[in-house]
MARMARPA-511424 format. One line per field, with one value per residue (C-alpha): residue in one letter; y, x, z. Coordinates in pm, 1 decimal. Last residue first. Layout:
BEGIN
r = (a,...)
v = (Y,...)
u = (X,...)
w = (Z,...)
# end
This chain:
BEGIN
r = (l,d,l,l,m,s,v,p,d,e,i,y,e,k,v,k,v,l,f,t,v,s,t,s,g,d,i,v,r,h,d,y,s,l,a,l,y,m,m,p,r,i,k,v,e,g,d,i,a,m,p,r,n,k,i,g,h,m,g,l,i,a,s,q,p,e,n,l,i,p,t,s,l,l,s,g,f,i,g,g,n,t,i,t,f,t,g,g,s,m,e,e,l,t,l,k,g,d,r,a,k,t,a,l,e,k,i,k,y,e,i,e,a,f,s,l,s,e,v,n,h,v,p,p,v,v,l,g,n,p,t,s,v,a,i,s,v,d,a,y,d,h,y,v,l,n,d,g,d,l,k,a,n,v,d,p,m,e,m,l,a,k,a,c,a,k,a,f,i,s,m,f,g,l,k,i,g,y,k,e,v,f,r,e,q,y,t,k,r,l,k,m,v,e,t,l,d,v,e,n,f,t,t,l,m,a,t,e,n,k,a,s,v,l,r,k,a,i,t,r,r,m,r,s,m,k,k,s,s,t,e,r,s,f,n,e,s,s,s,f,v,v,q,k,s,p,a,e,k,a,p,a,p,s,p,a,p,a,q,k,k,s,e,v,a,k,q,a,d,e,k,t,i,r,g,d,k,g,t,g,k,v,a,q,p,d,i,d,n,e,k,l,i,k,a,a,a,p,s,p,h,g,a,a,y,s,d,e,s,e,s,a,e,v,t,a,p,e,k,t,e,e,k,k,p,a,s,e,e,k,a,p,a,d,d,k,p,a,d,g,g,g,s,e,k,s,v,s,t,d,i,k,a,v,l,a,g,i,e,l,d,d,d,e,a,a,v,h,i,l,k,g,s,a,e,a,p,f,e,l,t,a,k,d,s,e,f,e,c,i,p,q,d,l,e,v,y,d,g,d,a,i,l,w,q,s,l,t,v,e,t,v,s,e,g,i,t,p,v,k,m,e,v,v,s,m)
v = (-138.3,164.9,359.1,663.3,412.8,271.2,622.9,648.4,395.9,421.2,462.5,198.9,-48.4,70.9,18.2,-309.0,-386.9,-267.0,-505.4,-810.0,-766.4,-726.6,-1047.3,-1243.3,-1137.3,-1270.7,-995.9,-1010.5,-1140.6,-1002.6,-645.3,-413.2,-158.9,-38.4,154.9,325.6,464.6,750.6,777.6,1090.9,906.1,977.1,706.5,421.5,231.6,-162.5,-101.9,151.8,123.7,378.0,668.3,872.4,1175.8,1196.1,1231.3,1201.8,981.1,793.0,571.4,327.8,183.1,-147.8,-363.1,-88.1,-110.9,59.1,329.6,120.3,259.5,386.5,283.1,528.4,610.0,932.9,1172.3,1542.2,1695.5,1662.4,1311.3,1191.4,1156.2,936.3,697.6,518.9,244.7,139.4,492.4,557.1,854.0,1181.0,1357.0,1222.8,1365.7,1706.3,1856.4,2231.7,2260.2,2512.7,2290.6,1982.0,2180.9,2289.1,1934.2,1822.6,2052.8,1989.1,1652.1,1688.3,1891.0,1651.9,1337.3,1532.3,1647.8,1300.8,1152.4,948.9,587.0,428.2,706.3,587.9,817.4,1036.2,947.8,1185.5,1128.7,1364.0,1426.7,1654.7,1937.2,2203.1,1992.2,1712.2,1572.1,1185.9,1089.6,827.0,628.3,497.6,207.6,34.0,-304.2,-336.4,-683.2,-746.7,-1042.2,-1236.4,-1380.4,-1043.0,-786.3,-766.9,-528.5,-574.9,-342.9,-550.1,-888.2,-729.9,-743.4,-611.0,-382.3,-234.7,-207.4,45.3,220.2,243.9,375.4,634.6,775.0,761.0,980.0,1187.6,1263.5,1351.7,1672.2,1814.1,2179.9,2326.3,2532.2,2236.4,2354.6,2604.8,2414.5,2065.0,2273.2,2412.5,2077.9,1830.0,1847.2,1886.9,1660.0,1395.1,1397.1,1421.6,1102.4,935.6,997.5,862.7,591.7,387.9,198.0,-82.8,-181.2,-419.3,-368.1,-602.2,-535.2,-822.0,-625.2,-569.0,-392.8,-135.5,-59.4,-14.9,202.3,404.4,454.9,535.3,811.9,944.8,987.8,1171.3,1399.3,1486.2,1549.9,1793.4,1667.7,1887.2,2098.7,2067.8,2280.8,2218.2,2441.8,2328.2,2617.7,2627.5,2917.7,2685.3,2480.4,2706.5,2739.6,2598.9,2744.0,2612.5,2693.7,2785.8,2737.7,3113.9,3305.0,3387.7,3782.7,4027.7,4351.3,4602.1,4834.0,5190.0,5400.0,5587.6,5936.9,6175.2,6382.4,6142.4,6119.4,6489.6,6518.5,6299.6,6468.0,6826.5,6658.0,6513.2,6853.8,7043.9,6805.5,6894.4,6706.9,6835.3,6983.6,7173.4,7351.4,7240.5,7255.6,6866.3,6727.8,6393.8,6092.2,5971.0,5965.8,5676.9,5722.7,5440.9,5657.2,5594.5,5571.6,5928.4,6061.4,5879.7,6019.8,6385.9,6399.0,6219.4,6459.5,6338.0,6283.0,6521.1,6621.9,6465.1,6579.1,6783.4,7109.7,7031.1,7226.5,7183.4,6951.4,6761.3,6449.5,6652.0,6524.2,6658.5,6822.3,6719.6,6932.8,7037.7,7152.8,7444.4,7356.9,7402.9,7608.9,7392.4,7399.2,7106.3,7070.1,6788.5,6529.2,6520.7,6217.3,5958.6,5689.4,5354.1,5045.0,4724.1,4488.2,4192.2,4153.7,4513.9,4626.5,4680.4,4318.3,4202.1,3971.5,3766.2,3470.0,3402.9,3179.4,2836.5,2682.6,2369.4,2080.8,1736.6,1560.2,1420.2,1364.0,1679.1,1695.6,2059.3,2234.6,2541.7,2570.2,2433.7,2648.1,2989.9,3186.7,3370.4,3670.5,3618.2,3481.2,3107.6,2787.1,2913.1,2751.8,2472.0,2489.1,2125.8,2040.9,1720.2,1352.5,1259.2,1563.5,1885.1,2146.5,2504.4,2767.6,3010.5,2984.4,3233.8,3045.2,3277.7,3572.2,3620.5,3872.3,3870.6,3739.2,3472.6,3588.9,3415.2,3219.3,3002.8,2750.4,2350.1,2239.9,1860.0,1608.8,1275.4,977.3,999.9,685.9,701.8,1107.8,1445.2,1403.3,1759.0,1885.1,2050.5,2453.2,2505.2,2780.2,3019.2,3257.7,3464.9)
u = (2396.8,2572.1,2550.6,2400.5,2196.7,2078.5,2007.9,1739.1,1503.7,1174.1,1348.7,1591.2,1303.8,1115.7,1401.3,1441.5,1040.9,1072.3,1369.9,1181.5,877.4,1130.8,1266.9,988.2,832.0,1153.9,1343.4,1474.5,1216.7,972.7,1085.2,1028.5,746.8,822.1,547.6,549.3,273.1,346.6,278.1,287.7,151.7,-161.0,-169.1,-405.6,-290.0,-175.7,189.5,116.5,-215.0,-205.8,-445.0,-336.3,-131.7,-62.7,269.0,238.6,392.1,737.1,753.3,1054.2,1173.5,1317.4,1492.1,1658.5,1700.7,1460.6,1312.1,1060.7,674.3,556.7,261.3,86.8,-79.7,-136.1,-9.5,-33.2,216.7,509.1,389.3,481.3,813.5,1067.7,1318.4,1503.2,1779.1,2078.4,2164.7,2350.2,2346.3,2191.0,2461.6,2702.6,2446.7,2468.7,2171.3,2177.7,1772.9,1722.5,1495.8,1755.2,2041.3,1856.5,1767.5,2112.3,2263.7,2018.0,2049.3,2429.7,2423.7,2168.5,2392.2,2666.2,2494.0,2365.0,2687.4,2803.7,2951.7,2628.3,2521.5,2799.1,2657.7,2365.7,2135.8,1985.2,1578.7,1422.1,1051.1,908.7,967.0,865.3,1080.4,1004.1,1306.9,1315.6,1665.0,1828.6,2023.0,2363.3,2454.2,2753.0,2871.5,2671.4,2524.1,2439.0,2230.0,2283.1,2045.1,2005.0,2119.8,1911.8,1960.3,2086.0,2035.0,1713.2,1946.6,2219.4,2020.1,2239.1,2395.9,2045.7,1914.1,2234.1,2168.6,1750.7,1819.9,2063.1,1829.5,1535.7,1703.0,1873.3,1531.6,1348.5,1575.6,1856.4,1914.9,2161.6,2455.1,2649.7,2746.3,2497.0,2194.7,2306.0,2317.0,1926.5,1822.5,1941.2,1640.7,1369.1,1533.5,1599.0,1231.4,1066.8,1282.7,1171.9,822.5,825.8,628.8,651.6,367.9,389.2,348.5,442.1,428.0,467.7,641.4,711.5,892.9,858.1,560.1,512.1,886.0,845.9,550.8,732.0,1012.3,833.7,635.8,936.5,1115.3,811.4,855.8,1200.4,1161.3,899.1,537.9,418.8,96.9,-237.1,-580.4,-914.9,-1224.9,-1576.5,-1656.4,-2005.4,-2210.6,-2451.1,-2513.9,-2758.9,-2737.9,-3022.9,-3301.8,-3472.0,-3817.3,-3919.4,-4339.8,-4474.2,-4445.1,-4815.9,-4833.7,-4688.5,-4887.3,-4722.7,-4458.3,-4556.3,-4370.9,-4125.3,-4167.9,-3999.2,-3701.5,-3424.9,-3654.1,-3668.7,-3291.8,-3219.3,-3491.1,-3293.6,-2990.8,-3105.8,-3279.9,-2949.7,-2751.2,-3008.2,-3326.1,-3424.2,-3782.6,-3726.8,-3431.5,-3395.3,-3594.4,-3690.8,-3942.8,-3839.5,-4068.2,-3958.7,-3616.2,-3711.5,-3503.5,-3245.6,-2980.5,-2705.8,-2934.8,-3063.6,-2700.0,-2546.4,-2823.1,-2793.9,-2426.1,-2492.5,-2800.7,-3136.1,-3386.0,-3744.6,-3668.1,-3361.2,-3018.5,-2734.7,-2858.0,-2826.3,-2497.4,-2479.1,-2147.3,-2060.2,-1977.3,-1823.7,-1917.4,-1628.3,-1729.8,-1485.6,-1179.8,-1036.0,-679.3,-549.2,-289.4,62.4,316.4,571.4,920.4,873.2,1213.4,1393.5,1485.5,1850.4,2048.6,2139.7,1893.5,2042.0,2004.2,1823.4,2026.8,2160.8,2500.2,2566.8,2874.3,3057.4,3039.7,3194.8,3056.8,3260.2,3222.4,2862.1,2748.1,2530.3,2244.8,2147.1,2250.7,2194.0,2519.2,2308.4,1940.1,1720.3,1345.3,1214.3,1065.5,1229.8,1324.7,1635.4,1825.7,1885.2,2153.8,2402.2,2626.2,2970.8,3203.6,3291.7,3185.2,2889.4,2814.3,2493.2,2324.9,2221.4,1872.3,1893.2,1786.9,1623.7,1793.8,1665.1,1892.7,1931.9,2043.0,2305.1,2538.8,2841.3,3142.0,3284.9,3071.9,2723.3,2562.6,2223.2,2058.0,1815.7,1787.3,2039.0,1904.3,1680.5,1503.5,1379.2,1605.1,1512.9,1776.1,1850.4,2062.2,2155.2,2253.5,2634.5,2622.6,2618.9,2757.6,2711.1,2450.1,2572.1,2688.0,2795.4,3053.3,3033.4,3272.3,3145.5)
w = (3629.7,3467.4,3762.7,3561.8,3371.8,3719.0,3825.7,3530.2,3743.0,3564.1,3193.1,3279.3,3340.1,3075.9,2820.5,2953.7,2902.1,2565.9,2501.6,2631.5,2402.3,2097.5,2173.8,2240.8,1923.6,1755.0,1550.8,1243.5,989.0,1262.2,1151.7,1440.4,1554.0,1924.1,2103.0,2460.5,2614.0,2864.3,3230.5,3478.5,3803.5,4027.9,4287.0,4370.5,4658.1,4637.6,4638.1,4357.2,4126.7,3878.9,3813.6,3509.6,3452.0,3058.8,2903.8,2516.6,2287.7,2226.5,1909.5,1898.7,1595.5,1482.3,1194.5,1009.2,671.7,664.1,920.7,1033.1,1077.2,1420.4,1529.9,1761.1,2082.9,2269.4,1986.3,2122.3,1857.0,2128.1,2195.1,1862.2,1950.4,1706.4,1807.0,1555.4,1572.4,1342.4,1207.8,884.8,649.2,701.7,879.4,566.2,315.4,470.5,712.3,604.5,537.9,819.0,1015.0,971.1,1064.9,1379.9,1457.9,1394.5,1621.8,1912.6,1884.8,1929.9,2232.5,2400.8,2328.0,2476.1,2777.6,2858.1,2802.3,2484.3,2479.3,2432.7,2170.5,1924.1,1631.1,1676.2,1347.3,1129.4,1066.1,842.0,852.5,581.7,392.1,678.8,911.0,1162.5,1327.7,1357.2,1577.6,1458.7,1711.2,1624.0,1855.3,1876.3,1808.7,1502.4,1356.3,987.9,903.7,590.7,330.9,153.7,405.3,712.3,1000.4,1357.8,1650.3,1776.3,1724.8,1965.5,2275.5,2572.6,2352.7,2221.5,2595.9,2672.8,2329.0,2413.1,2787.9,2639.5,2372.5,2605.8,2825.8,2571.3,2438.6,2767.2,2842.3,2974.5,2939.8,2752.5,2885.2,2998.4,3397.8,3462.2,3259.4,3446.7,3804.9,3718.0,3551.1,3868.8,4100.0,3866.8,3569.7,3802.0,3948.9,3644.4,3545.2,3827.6,3843.5,3428.2,3446.7,3105.6,2920.4,2704.6,2326.4,2064.6,1699.4,1404.6,1086.2,820.5,568.5,245.3,191.5,478.9,455.9,81.0,119.7,385.2,172.5,-139.0,54.7,207.4,-126.7,-282.0,0.2,-13.7,-389.3,-296.7,-438.2,-686.0,-624.2,-742.7,-620.0,-573.1,-556.5,-436.3,-208.8,-75.8,-200.7,-436.5,-124.8,-9.9,366.7,588.0,726.3,1025.7,1109.9,1449.8,1489.1,1500.6,1825.4,1933.7,1880.1,2166.5,2146.2,1928.2,2115.9,2159.9,1902.3,2064.6,2060.1,1785.8,1910.0,1740.3,1412.8,1391.4,1474.7,1149.3,958.6,1025.7,911.6,585.6,509.2,605.6,312.8,45.5,-54.2,-383.0,-447.9,-770.1,-618.2,-268.7,25.2,1.7,229.6,373.9,404.7,56.8,127.2,385.5,707.2,830.5,1003.5,783.3,467.5,520.2,598.1,241.9,68.6,186.9,106.1,-228.8,-298.5,-225.8,-505.4,-519.3,-868.4,-1032.6,-956.5,-1175.4,-1040.3,-668.5,-587.2,-204.6,-239.6,53.6,-134.0,-399.9,-772.0,-984.4,-1312.6,-1585.4,-1622.5,-1932.9,-1923.0,-2090.4,-2312.5,-2180.5,-2404.7,-2573.5,-2460.0,-2208.5,-2013.1,-2128.6,-1839.7,-1808.0,-1967.5,-1717.7,-1860.2,-1669.4,-1884.0,-1735.6,-1578.4,-1785.5,-1660.0,-1578.4,-1792.0,-1500.8,-1400.8,-1713.9,-1961.4,-2186.7,-1907.0,-2042.8,-1761.6,-1856.7,-1678.8,-1569.8,-1801.5,-1680.3,-1528.5,-1260.4,-1362.4,-1322.1,-1178.6,-1248.4,-988.8,-1055.9,-1446.7,-1644.1,-1910.9,-1716.7,-1840.9,-1574.7,-1706.5,-1604.8,-1318.1,-1340.3,-1173.5,-1002.6,-647.3,-646.7,-318.4,-150.0,15.4,170.6,188.3,-167.8,-336.7,-354.8,-537.2,-463.0,-684.5,-814.3,-508.5,-573.6,-611.2,-905.6,-902.0,-1112.2,-1322.1,-1385.6,-1710.3,-1560.0,-1151.6,-901.8,-637.5,-820.5,-619.7,-597.9,-876.3,-803.4,-827.3,-943.9,-902.4,-558.7,-418.1,-453.6,-361.4,-490.2,-871.8,-1016.5,-1188.9,-1485.4,-1549.4,-1883.8,-1937.9,-2228.8,-2410.7,-2652.7)
# end
């Protein structure tokens, strides 16, 4: 027997362990060369593991197992051909034998038929099953019905007559009204309440997210500054040009591309917000790779859109849509997950009015968008209803001073409230 061992391959420099999230080929089934046999969940993405040979697959690891790089996952018996079935159950091609022995006479048990009128098997005065059903449905006491069957049994016809008699009987006169007793509240018994618990292993992505969030909270000097932005001009821009934008580019102009562009311009003007801490050194970037937070069934991922400062609104929208689709389908590559100098997260799509986003290390700042609410605002001495959004900028105070963070957020606000200035690069 010739066996090929399948081991966890090297996935990336920072990946030392994966979780076997799902077997795609059953144990003992035949597998073709390069056919995916299982899925690995790493810290950042879900990856398919292709077969290195053709043959019968033998599982070694189980689903939900945590496996180090190089660990044995499965074996492939290459001596088994596809024609042999690779573990499938053998088929019986022989024709069925005819029964030669004479059939024995079947002994049948007496069946109780609902509509049966054979009353011999019931006690005296009791209704038959069919009669009992009719009486129960019409709330009639069997003791009040005279049976005409053998030994006084109540037949189906007796029950039907009792129903007719009840319908024809005059309605009883209402009883004199009595003084209502004092109301007594009856609470449910706690014995009927659910007290069950269940346990489920956290996915590798969820465990990684948890560790990184705790690290960001404990290892950085994180503060948050707030502001609010009037979206009147942005909404007017989208309403005026949306149809022409879709006709030309085949995609809608959304809020995220406008906010990403505004942040990118502000980042180019204020490099401290676009920097990261590396030991005792500050690393500055002359580009803005804006990570966009995307919610997936396995957790939040933040793939970056590279060089946002150099992209058009349409290019940003295309890239965001592409990354979001891949993220939700679990098809992001490690390269697509790497990098990023600044992050934007939009809790407003879930109804959030205000929040304090947590840093996406090693980045030094993250912008939180929120829900758009019509609120009365003082405009040129008059009260007007405007679509307003709260903005939150969380930042690492070790890298960014308080005045710098406030100034940055004000710049983003100004760009959003005057989007034409971004188009004209002013």
